[in-house]
Kinemage of the C-alpha trace (Angstrom):
@kinemage 1
@onewidth
@group {chain A} dominant
@subgroup {mainchain}
@vectorlist {calphas} color= white
{ca met a 1} P 20.540 8.429 4.232
{ca asp a 2} L 21.845 6.438 1.252
{ca ile a 3} L 20.330 6.349 -1.599
{ca asp a 4} L 20.201 2.499 -3.913
{ca val a 5} L 17.558 4.187 -6.292
{ca glu a 6} L 16.719 7.479 -7.641
{ca leu a 7} L 13.854 8.180 -10.298
{ca arg a 8} L 14.305 11.792 -12.184
{ca gly a 9} L 11.501 12.987 -14.134
{ca val a 10} L 11.191 9.587 -15.387
{ca thr a 11} L 7.834 9.669 -18.320
{ca met a 12} L 6.750 6.546 -20.368
{ca ser a 13} L 4.205 6.782 -22.903
{ca tyr a 14} L 2.928 3.447 -25.077
{ca gly a 15} L 2.383 5.527 -28.157
{ca ala a 16} L 0.485 8.580 -27.727
{ca thr a 17} L -0.489 7.204 -24.272
{ca pro a 18} L 1.211 8.429 -21.037
{ca val a 19} L 1.453 6.355 -18.177
{ca leu a 20} L 4.138 8.054 -16.106
{ca his a 21} L 4.107 11.299 -15.446
{ca ser a 22} L 7.762 13.193 -14.872
{ca leu a 23} L 8.081 10.917 -11.771
{ca asp a 24} L 10.772 11.728 -8.721
{ca leu a 25} L 11.489 9.035 -6.162
{ca glu a 26} L 14.022 7.953 -3.873
{ca val a 27} L 14.870 4.533 -2.265
{ca tyr a 28} L 17.079 4.889 1.133
{ca lys a 29} L 19.512 1.648 1.420
{ca gly a 30} L 17.771 -0.797 3.225
{ca glu a 31} L 13.970 0.285 3.453
{ca phe a 32} L 11.325 -1.553 2.199
{ca leu a 33} L 9.413 0.671 -0.096
{ca ser a 34} L 5.882 -0.058 -1.546
{ca leu a 35} L 4.779 1.357 -4.535
{ca leu a 36} L 0.362 0.875 -4.214
{ca gly a 37} L -2.422 1.885 -6.152
{ca pro a 38} L -4.985 0.175 -8.741
{ca ser a 39} L -4.586 -1.441 -11.385
{ca gly a 40} L -3.499 0.995 -14.290
{ca cys a 41} L -2.223 3.852 -12.010
{ca gly a 42} L 1.639 2.769 -13.423
{ca lys a 43} L 3.223 0.615 -10.336
{ca thr a 44} L 4.293 -2.368 -12.307
{ca thr a 45} L 5.547 -0.102 -15.086
{ca thr a 46} L 7.709 1.943 -12.909
{ca leu a 47} L 9.324 -1.272 -11.317
{ca asn a 48} L 10.079 -2.890 -14.971
{ca ile a 49} L 12.077 0.769 -15.583
{ca ile a 50} L 13.920 0.203 -12.339
{ca ala a 51} L 15.013 -3.381 -13.551
{ca gly a 52} L 15.392 -2.465 -16.861
{ca phe a 53} L 12.634 -4.340 -18.594
{ca leu a 54} L 11.212 -1.389 -19.717
{ca glu a 55} L 13.248 2.214 -21.319
{ca pro a 56} L 11.632 5.536 -20.081
{ca ser a 57} L 10.862 8.029 -22.405
{ca arg a 58} L 12.371 10.368 -19.886
{ca gly a 59} L 14.546 10.918 -17.003
{ca thr a 60} L 17.113 9.067 -15.437
{ca val a 61} L 17.690 6.262 -13.561
{ca thr a 62} L 19.969 5.638 -10.653
{ca leu a 63} L 21.289 2.517 -8.905
{ca gly a 64} L 23.855 2.743 -6.476
{ca gly a 65} L 24.927 6.519 -7.553
{ca arg a 66} L 25.049 5.439 -11.513
{ca val a 67} L 22.985 6.171 -13.966
{ca val a 68} L 21.908 2.677 -15.680
{ca asn a 69} L 19.326 3.992 -18.606
{ca glu a 70} L 22.007 2.759 -20.843
{ca val a 71} L 22.663 -0.328 -18.530
{ca pro a 72} L 20.843 -3.761 -20.134
{ca ala a 73} L 18.674 -5.561 -17.579
{ca tyr a 74} L 20.810 -8.127 -16.630
{ca arg a 75} L 23.941 -6.225 -15.517
{ca arg a 76} L 22.016 -3.864 -13.188
{ca asn a 77} L 22.080 -5.788 -10.446
{ca thr a 78} L 18.645 -6.285 -9.280
{ca gly a 79} L 16.643 -9.354 -8.171
{ca met a 80} L 13.441 -10.114 -9.432
{ca val a 81} L 10.407 -11.592 -8.429
{ca phe a 82} L 7.372 -11.934 -10.516
{ca gln a 83} L 3.521 -12.059 -10.060
{ca ser a 84} L 3.521 -15.701 -11.633
{ca tyr a 85} L 7.140 -16.782 -10.230
{ca ala a 86} L 8.348 -17.413 -13.726
{ca leu a 87} L 9.974 -20.539 -12.556
{ca phe a 88} L 11.448 -22.931 -14.919
{ca pro a 89} L 9.235 -26.549 -13.909
{ca his a 90} L 11.680 -28.512 -16.036
{ca met a 91} L 14.348 -27.724 -13.573
{ca ser a 92} L 15.084 -28.724 -10.179
{ca val a 93} L 15.182 -26.404 -7.013
{ca phe a 94} L 18.340 -26.309 -6.884
{ca asp a 95} L 18.436 -25.310 -11.083
{ca asn a 96} L 16.179 -22.323 -10.370
{ca val a 97} L 17.966 -21.009 -7.892
{ca ala a 98} L 21.686 -21.304 -9.959
{ca phe a 99} L 20.366 -19.810 -12.652
{ca gly a 100} L 21.228 -16.456 -12.200
{ca leu a 101} L 24.597 -17.473 -10.831
{ca lys a 102} L 25.358 -19.612 -14.013
{ca val a 103} L 24.206 -16.853 -16.228
{ca arg a 104} L 27.003 -14.855 -14.444
{ca arg a 105} L 29.525 -17.700 -14.866
{ca val a 106} L 30.114 -18.312 -11.380
{ca gly a 107} L 32.414 -21.018 -10.152
{ca gly a 108} L 30.657 -24.288 -9.301
{ca pro a 109} L 31.718 -24.071 -5.616
{ca asp a 110} L 30.229 -20.734 -5.082
{ca ile a 111} L 26.818 -21.621 -6.895
{ca ala a 112} L 26.491 -24.600 -4.761
{ca arg a 113} L 27.910 -22.407 -1.427
{ca arg a 114} L 25.003 -19.646 -2.531
{ca val a 115} L 22.035 -21.781 -3.093
{ca arg a 116} L 22.452 -23.338 -0.277
{ca asp a 117} L 23.140 -20.289 1.950
{ca ala a 118} L 19.621 -18.580 -0.701
{ca leu a 119} L 17.289 -21.711 0.457
{ca ala a 120} L 18.203 -21.490 4.298
{ca leu a 121} L 17.168 -17.878 4.248
{ca val a 122} L 14.133 -18.950 2.955
{ca gln a 123} L 13.793 -22.049 4.958
{ca leu a 124} L 13.837 -24.600 1.836
{ca glu a 125} L 17.105 -26.550 3.415
{ca gly a 126} L 17.052 -30.252 1.957
{ca leu a 127} L 14.745 -29.627 -1.053
{ca glu a 128} L 17.543 -28.777 -3.607
{ca gln a 129} L 16.226 -31.445 -6.132
{ca arg a 130} L 12.907 -31.243 -5.390
{ca ala a 131} L 10.894 -30.898 -8.535
{ca ile a 132} L 8.762 -27.566 -9.229
{ca arg a 133} L 5.513 -28.572 -9.791
{ca gln a 134} L 6.113 -31.267 -6.204
{ca leu a 135} L 6.191 -27.851 -4.452
{ca ser a 136} L 3.020 -25.879 -2.609
{ca gly a 137} L 2.363 -22.397 -3.801
{ca gly a 138} L 4.286 -20.801 -0.876
{ca gln a 139} L 7.014 -23.290 -1.051
{ca gln a 140} L 7.355 -22.158 -4.819
{ca gln a 141} L 7.468 -18.474 -4.020
{ca arg a 142} L 10.344 -19.041 -1.719
{ca val a 143} L 12.258 -20.762 -4.448
{ca ala a 144} L 11.612 -17.433 -6.723
{ca ile a 145} L 12.669 -15.416 -3.856
{ca ala a 146} L 15.917 -17.294 -3.242
{ca arg a 147} L 16.898 -17.033 -7.162
{ca ala a 148} L 16.705 -13.702 -6.608
{ca leu a 149} L 18.877 -13.147 -3.617
{ca ala a 150} L 21.097 -15.467 -4.338
{ca ile a 151} L 22.535 -13.482 -7.347
{ca asp a 152} L 23.652 -11.240 -3.921
{ca pro a 153} L 21.466 -8.225 -5.443
{ca leu a 154} L 21.808 -4.405 -4.832
{ca val a 155} L 18.006 -4.240 -4.647
{ca leu a 156} L 15.243 -6.774 -4.638
{ca leu a 157} L 12.270 -5.845 -6.831
{ca met a 158} L 8.917 -7.582 -6.178
{ca asp a 159} L 5.793 -7.595 -8.270
{ca glu a 160} L 2.678 -8.485 -6.540
{ca pro a 161} L 4.473 -11.852 -5.566
{ca leu a 162} L 1.443 -13.030 -3.084
{ca ser a 163} L -1.372 -12.377 -5.413
{ca asn a 164} L -1.327 -15.661 -6.241
{ca leu a 165} L -1.715 -17.664 -2.778
{ca asp a 166} L -4.756 -17.855 -0.434
{ca ala a 167} L -5.986 -15.794 2.141
{ca gln a 168} L -4.684 -16.849 5.151
{ca leu a 169} L -0.760 -18.227 2.636
{ca arg a 170} L -0.990 -14.727 1.780
{ca arg a 171} L -0.356 -13.692 5.766
{ca gln a 172} L 1.545 -15.813 6.748
{ca met a 173} L 4.352 -14.909 3.919
{ca arg a 174} L 3.616 -11.249 5.099
{ca val a 175} L 5.313 -12.085 8.079
{ca glu a 176} L 8.561 -14.289 6.712
{ca leu a 177} L 8.958 -11.783 4.003
{ca arg a 178} L 9.078 -8.795 6.538
{ca arg a 179} L 11.748 -11.329 8.363
{ca leu a 180} L 13.349 -11.714 5.458
{ca gln a 181} L 14.198 -8.507 4.375
{ca arg a 182} L 15.087 -7.568 7.806
{ca gln a 183} L 17.580 -9.809 8.380
{ca val a 184} L 19.151 -9.901 4.944
{ca gly a 185} L 19.171 -5.942 5.023
{ca ile a 186} L 18.620 -5.606 1.838
{ca thr a 187} L 17.025 -2.402 -0.600
{ca thr a 188} L 13.663 -4.141 -1.570
{ca ile a 189} L 10.667 -2.383 -3.573
{ca phe a 190} L 7.709 -3.939 -3.625
{ca val a 191} L 4.456 -3.370 -5.808
{ca thr a 192} L 1.092 -4.049 -4.298
{ca his a 193} L -3.077 -3.251 -5.002
{ca asp a 194} L -3.751 -4.583 -1.305
{ca gln a 195} L -3.693 -1.938 1.408
{ca glu a 196} L -3.255 -4.316 4.242
{ca glu a 197} L -0.269 -5.631 2.633
{ca ala a 198} L 1.682 -2.707 2.118
{ca leu a 199} L 0.960 -1.317 5.628
{ca thr a 200} L 2.206 -4.656 7.068
{ca leu a 201} L 5.310 -5.065 5.237
{ca ser a 202} L 6.461 -1.205 4.835
{ca asp a 203} L 9.042 0.924 6.095
{ca arg a 204} L 7.695 3.772 3.584
{ca leu a 205} L 4.336 3.776 0.840
{ca val a 206} L 4.278 5.376 -2.329
{ca val a 207} L 0.578 5.968 -3.596
{ca met a 208} L 0.163 6.319 -6.876
{ca asn a 209} L -2.797 7.403 -9.137
{ca arg a 210} L -2.753 7.701 -13.140
{ca gly a 211} L 0.712 7.730 -13.647
{ca arg a 212} L 1.533 10.193 -11.039
{ca ile a 213} L 2.630 10.077 -6.947
{ca glu a 214} L -0.046 11.054 -4.947
{ca gln a 215} L 1.737 11.059 -1.484
{ca ala a 216} L 4.924 9.416 -0.074
{ca gly a 217} L 5.527 8.382 3.696
{ca thr a 218} L 5.511 6.062 6.401
{ca pro a 219} L 2.210 4.358 6.780
{ca ile a 220} L 1.022 6.096 9.942
{ca glu a 221} L 1.801 9.050 7.975
{ca leu a 222} L -0.157 8.299 5.134
{ca tyr a 223} L -2.671 6.282 7.022
{ca arg a 224} L -3.924 9.210 9.490
{ca lys a 225} L -2.532 12.028 7.324
{ca pro a 226} L -3.770 11.729 3.911
{ca arg a 227} L -3.213 14.806 1.971
{ca thr a 228} L -5.897 13.967 -0.990
{ca pro a 229} L -8.845 12.548 -1.124
{ca phe a 230} L -7.280 9.622 -3.191
{ca val a 231} L -5.047 8.498 -0.397
{ca ala a 232} L -7.812 9.018 1.902
{ca gln a 233} L -9.895 6.481 0.322
{ca phe a 234} L -7.167 4.040 -1.089
{ca leu a 235} L -6.162 3.667 2.635
{ca gly a 236} L -9.266 2.736 4.629
{ca his a 237} L -12.030 3.200 2.357
{ca pro a 238} L -13.395 6.376 4.816
{ca asn a 239} L -16.440 8.307 5.265
{ca phe a 240} L -16.539 12.101 3.539
{ca leu a 241} L -19.180 14.183 4.631
{ca phe a 242} L -19.030 17.679 2.648
{ca gly a 243} L -19.640 21.156 3.605
{ca thr a 244} L -17.981 24.886 4.147
{ca val a 245} L -15.473 26.522 6.597
{ca ala a 246} L -17.660 28.188 8.881
{ca gly a 247} L -14.683 28.976 11.299
{ca arg a 248} L -10.929 28.456 12.013
{ca arg a 249} L -9.266 28.509 15.063
{ca gly a 250} L -4.944 27.209 15.124
{ca thr a 251} L -5.296 24.036 13.226
{ca glu a 252} L -9.196 23.468 13.840
{ca val a 253} L -11.570 23.827 11.193
{ca thr a 254} L -15.166 24.118 12.505
{ca val a 255} L -17.580 22.578 9.213
{ca gln a 256} L -21.010 23.556 8.172
{ca leu a 257} L -22.704 20.523 7.828
{ca gly a 258} L -26.490 21.801 6.562
{ca ala a 259} L -28.206 22.597 9.794
{ca gln a 260} L -24.915 21.037 11.521
{ca gln a 261} L -21.340 22.136 12.615
{ca val a 262} L -18.488 19.435 13.415
{ca his a 263} L -14.908 20.326 13.665
{ca ala a 264} L -11.963 18.885 12.187
{ca phe a 265} L -8.432 19.672 11.686
{ca tyr a 266} L -6.711 20.476 8.492
{ca glu a 267} L -3.684 19.236 6.673
{ca ser a 268} L -3.189 22.476 4.200
{ca pro a 269} L -4.820 25.838 4.712
{ca val a 270} L -8.488 26.741 3.841
{ca asp a 271} L -10.426 29.870 3.161
{ca his a 272} L -13.535 30.759 5.099
{ca gly a 273} L -16.426 29.854 3.088
{ca ala a 274} L -14.537 27.456 0.896
{ca pro a 275} L -16.160 23.487 0.228
{ca val a 276} L -13.973 20.930 1.771
{ca ala a 277} L -14.396 17.315 2.884
{ca val a 278} L -14.103 15.991 6.505
{ca val a 279} L -12.417 12.805 6.568
{ca leu a 280} L -13.628 10.192 8.765
{ca arg a 281} L -12.547 6.862 9.080
{ca ala a 282} L -15.505 4.023 10.121
{ca glu a 283} L -12.699 2.650 13.202
{ca ser a 284} L -12.857 6.184 14.329
{ca ala a 285} L -16.211 6.335 14.831
{ca ala a 286} L -18.330 6.034 17.602
{ca leu a 287} L -22.464 5.058 18.279
{ca his a 288} L -24.322 5.804 21.471
{ca lys a 289} L -27.860 5.215 22.130
{ca thr a 290} L -27.902 8.677 23.578
{ca ala a 291} L -25.517 11.772 23.306
{ca pro a 292} L -22.102 11.590 25.219
{ca ser a 293} L -21.781 14.436 27.635
{ca ala a 294} L -17.777 15.127 26.138
{ca arg a 295} L -16.882 17.477 23.431
{ca val a 296} L -17.438 15.401 20.525
{ca asn a 297} L -18.996 15.531 17.442
{ca thr a 298} L -21.955 14.169 17.187
{ca leu a 299} L -24.661 13.301 14.639
{ca gln a 300} L -27.909 11.669 15.215
{ca gly a 301} L -29.041 9.108 13.148
{ca thr a 302} L -30.955 5.436 12.051
{ca ile a 303} L -28.843 1.968 11.716
{ca ala a 304} L -29.749 1.222 8.019
{ca tyr a 305} L -27.926 -2.525 7.618
{ca ala a 306} L -25.574 -3.926 10.348
{ca val a 307} L -22.960 -6.728 9.404
{ca tyr a 308} L -21.228 -9.113 11.856
{ca leu a 309} L -18.189 -9.659 11.401
{ca gly a 310} L -17.013 -11.722 14.134
{ca thr a 311} L -14.526 -9.441 16.502
{ca ser a 312} L -16.230 -6.712 15.000
{ca ser a 313} L -19.376 -5.402 13.582
{ca glu a 314} L -19.695 -2.697 10.867
{ca tyr a 315} L -22.929 -0.392 10.638
{ca glu a 316} L -24.278 1.896 7.890
{ca val a 317} L -26.294 4.627 9.321
{ca met a 318} L -28.701 6.783 8.317
{ca leu a 319} L -28.135 10.494 8.699
{ca ala a 320} L -31.118 12.638 8.629
{ca asp a 321} L -30.138 14.553 5.382
{ca gly a 322} L -29.523 11.342 3.371
{ca ile a 323} L -25.886 11.177 4.378
{ca arg a 324} L -24.828 7.303 4.932
{ca leu a 325} L -21.689 7.130 7.495
{ca arg a 326} L -19.699 3.546 7.651
{ca val a 327} L -19.407 2.818 11.336
{ca ile a 328} L -16.782 -0.576 12.347
{ca glu a 329} L -17.355 -1.366 15.922
{ca gln a 330} L -14.771 -3.725 17.962
{ca met a 331} L -16.930 -5.783 20.162
{ca ala a 332} L -15.035 -6.443 23.944
{ca ser a 333} L -18.349 -9.103 24.641
{ca gly a 334} L -18.643 -10.717 20.676
{ca leu a 335} L -21.885 -9.583 20.565
{ca pro a 336} L -23.606 -6.294 18.538
{ca ser a 337} L -24.608 -3.505 20.155
{ca phe a 338} L -27.002 -2.554 18.124
{ca thr a 339} L -29.746 -3.670 14.975
{ca glu a 340} L -31.145 -2.076 12.341
{ca gly a 341} L -33.780 0.184 12.090
{ca glu a 342} L -32.222 1.975 15.774
{ca glu a 343} L -31.576 5.115 16.589
{ca val a 344} L -28.052 6.529 17.605
{ca val a 345} L -25.985 8.885 18.055
{ca val a 346} L -22.490 8.833 15.894
{ca ser a 347} L -19.586 10.476 17.730
{ca trp a 348} L -16.106 11.318 16.971
{ca ala a 349} L -13.162 13.712 18.532
{ca pro a 350} L -12.087 16.461 16.200
{ca glu a 351} L -8.310 15.052 16.482
{ca asp a 352} L -10.103 12.058 14.291
{ca ser a 353} L -10.988 13.787 11.241
{ca ile a 354} L -9.207 15.836 8.875
{ca val a 355} L -10.317 18.056 6.224
{ca leu a 356} L -9.219 18.053 2.387
{ca pro a 357} L -10.421 20.997 0.408
{ca gly a 358} L -13.015 20.593 -2.116
{ca ser a 359} L -16.074 19.954 -3.231
{ca arg a 360} L -17.584 16.490 -3.968
{ca glu a 361} L -17.852 17.687 -7.549
{ca ser a 362} L -14.183 18.243 -7.479
{ca met a 363} L -13.108 15.062 -6.354
{ca pro a 364} L -14.177 12.774 -9.471
{ca asp a 365} L -11.556 9.786 -7.861
{ca leu a 366} L -14.128 9.210 -5.368
{ca val a 367} L -16.028 5.719 -5.491
{ca ser a 368} L -19.677 6.639 -4.612
């Protein structure tokens, strides 16, 4: 596959404070890649280094097969959509979209054609002379995208462009962004801290933490097979059950949890007696009034609280040893099946959980 963006050993520090640690990253031609992580993880810094707004302390940045470390931002052929959109309020829609073309000294007839084509892509035909202040938030975002696309960039860079929109408009714009990216076929790097946004939009995700890449892969790979506790938690907030390895057969591990045993699959080898965490997503667990007969993991507990969410209910189950499990029930009937204080059995199939090495104390990034 052709590579449009490549980072090799990219390191960045602000004074004595390291921000990026020897980052290696490849972005393939035509793909939609999201940099996902919490605030301060280095994702926006990475985007700004690719754009040329920041210079790395060490490492190389390659765009379209050309090392661009010494190339200024305006010559890198990247289109940038900022979180704040960065539109010029005193200019019309046309002049905002045409701005980058005028800087590049494109001829007048070509400017008119390319602005018209860019506005058609984002479905804003006929608004060329509209003032920016007369546009809705979603329309302003579309203008910012049209301005970035009008210069025909090699790579489209987007820094949390949906964060200023309300929830319903964000969902609509996610669909529009994916449609537009597929229609144009442009290589896109999208920065977000929103896991739903990243899962919805991306061909590949890169989860970052403290200036390093924790894991890269497709949304399904990262969600179903996280390699680190941080990735597991950041994509879905799962349950972590801590215990020790009591046995192993093939890729299935038996884990001792106090007086009980459960079975799960492992992503990396674990030794007998080693401390591990069983990662169980809330939607993979089921609740029963009595233990099921099928070969599944079962733990007894009591509903500590129940929250009705419309199409689903969320429960917190208190197990006998004080462990709390979060379980999400998809409700076909529209009514919750369990109430607070009710005794239940939690079950799940071994293939719906995985084992990661380490104890609770060795996983400081986990949120209690």
